[in-house]
C-alpha positions as CSV (number, residue, x, y, z in Angstrom):
1,X,0.0,0.0,0.0
2,X,1.2,3.5,-0.9
3,X,-0.2,6.1,1.5
4,X,2.0,8.9,0.0
5,X,2.7,10.7,3.2
6,X,5.6,12.7,1.7
7,X,5.8,15.8,-0.4
8,X,4.1,14.3,-3.4
9,X,0.7,15.4,-2.2
10,X,-0.2,19.1,-2.4
11,X,-2.1,19.7,0.9
12,X,-5.5,21.3,1.1
13,X,-8.1,22.3,3.7
14,X,-11.8,21.5,3.5
15,X,-14.3,23.7,5.3
16,X,-16.7,21.1,6.8
17,X,-20.2,21.9,7.9
18,X,-20.4,19.6,10.9
19,X,-18.1,18.4,13.6
20,X,-14.7,19.9,12.9
21,X,-14.9,23.1,11.0
22,X,-11.6,22.8,9.0
23,X,-10.1,19.5,7.9
24,X,-6.5,19.4,6.7
25,X,-5.8,16.8,4.0
26,X,-2.1,16.2,3.3
27,X,-1.8,12.6,2.2
28,X,-3.7,9.7,0.8
29,X,-4.4,8.5,4.3
30,X,-6.1,11.8,5.0
31,X,-8.1,11.5,1.8
32,X,-9.3,8.0,2.8
33,X,-10.1,9.0,6.3
34,X,-12.0,12.1,5.1
35,X,-14.1,10.3,2.5
36,X,-14.9,7.4,4.8
37,X,-15.2,9.0,8.2
38,X,-15.9,12.7,7.8
39,X,-17.9,13.1,4.6
40,X,-21.4,14.5,5.1
41,X,-23.0,12.0,2.8
42,X,-22.2,8.6,1.2
43,X,-23.6,9.0,-2.2
44,X,-23.1,11.1,-5.3
45,X,-21.2,10.2,-8.5
46,X,-18.2,12.3,-7.7
47,X,-18.0,11.0,-4.1
48,X,-18.1,7.4,-5.4
49,X,-15.5,8.2,-8.0
50,X,-13.2,9.8,-5.3
51,X,-13.4,6.7,-3.1
52,X,-12.5,4.5,-6.1
53,X,-9.7,6.8,-7.2
54,X,-8.3,7.0,-3.7
55,X,-8.2,3.2,-3.4
56,X,-6.5,2.9,-6.8
57,X,-3.9,5.5,-5.7
58,X,-3.3,3.6,-2.4
59,X,-2.8,0.5,-4.5
60,X,-0.3,2.4,-6.7
61,X,-2.2,2.3,-10.0
62,X,-3.0,6.0,-9.9
63,X,-1.2,9.0,-8.4
64,X,-1.8,11.0,-5.2
65,X,-2.6,14.0,-7.5
66,X,-5.4,11.9,-9.1
67,X,-6.8,11.3,-5.7
68,X,-6.5,14.9,-4.7
69,X,-8.3,16.0,-7.9
70,X,-11.1,13.5,-7.3
71,X,-11.5,14.7,-3.7
72,X,-11.8,18.3,-5.0
73,X,-14.5,17.3,-7.4
74,X,-16.4,15.4,-4.7
75,X,-16.1,18.4,-2.5
76,X,-17.7,20.6,-5.2
77,X,-20.5,18.1,-5.5
78,X,-21.1,18.2,-1.7
79,X,-20.7,22.0,-1.6
80,X,-17.7,21.8,0.6
81,X,-15.3,24.7,0.1
82,X,-11.7,23.8,-0.6
83,X,-8.8,26.0,0.5
84,X,-5.3,25.4,-1.1
85,X,-2.6,25.2,1.5
86,X,0.8,26.7,0.6
87,X,3.8,24.7,1.8
């Protein structure tokens, strides 16, 4: 498994509507935990695609950037604002 915890993942911040207000996402592990444990709903085409892409990135067949892009699309679908984090 490839959790990409290094510098190959451009971090971002999600503005969540319940629980924690801001959620930092800086790795594939963070993407997986966010989609599975903190997402406000478990349906939607972009959400399902993000889960699939994240799994494929963890398995190594897609990049961390692919998972990041899929997360951003799912956030748009769920009306979750995304803030780019400069590092």
